[in-house]
C-alpha positions, 0 to 999 in steps of 0.5 A, a space after each residue: 421430585 425437583 433436582 438441585 443444580 448439582 443433579 442430586 434430589 432435594 432431601 425431605 425435611 425430617 417430618 416429611 416422608 415419601 412412602 413407596 410400595 410397589 409403584 405407589 408413592 405417597 407424600 406424607 407430612 407429620 407435624 406436631 402442635 404443642 408437642 414434640 413428635 417422637 420417633 415412635 409417633 412418626 413410625 406409628 403414623 407412617 405405618 398407618 399411612 402405608 395402609 392407604 396403598 390400596 387407594 393409590 389411584 386417588 391419593 396424592 398426599 397425607 398430612 398428619 397433625 398431632 396435637 396435645 391440649 390439656 389432657 386431649 391428644 388429637 391426630 388429624 389426617 388430611 388427605 389430598 385426593 385427585 380431583 376431589 379436594 381434601 378428606 379430613 379425619 380427626 380423633 381425640 383420645 387420652 392416648 396419642 397412639 389411639 388417636 392416630 389409629 382412630 383417625 386412620 380408620 376414619 380416613 380409610 372409611 372415607 377413601 372406601 366411600 370415595 372409591 365406591 362412588 367413583 366405581 359406581 359412576 364408571 359402571 353407570 357410564 359403561 352401561 349407558 354406552 352399552 345401551 347406545 
């Protein structure tokens, strides 16, 4: 994190968080479109994002965008993965908390697949090197 001239680290705006769990650091940005994001919504999204700890090797940051259009409440998670671009998950329901939960589950499945691909690739490389 960049430091100011006085040496104190810059504080993150209210909608940006840094989750630190046992060496795992995740930059989390929560924003709302056509909705005022409440503290309860922020806490819920933060709790769901904290479950991505197991993917810490591959994950750099997550943006959560909460949107209300008509009666549809949408949660969108965009995760930046090291060397793999962005993974996007989106859920639309009548309840914002359910949308957050569903979008987080979808992103977790995508991260599982990414980790499996990386693990399989490493195993193939190790096997190839052992044959040589």
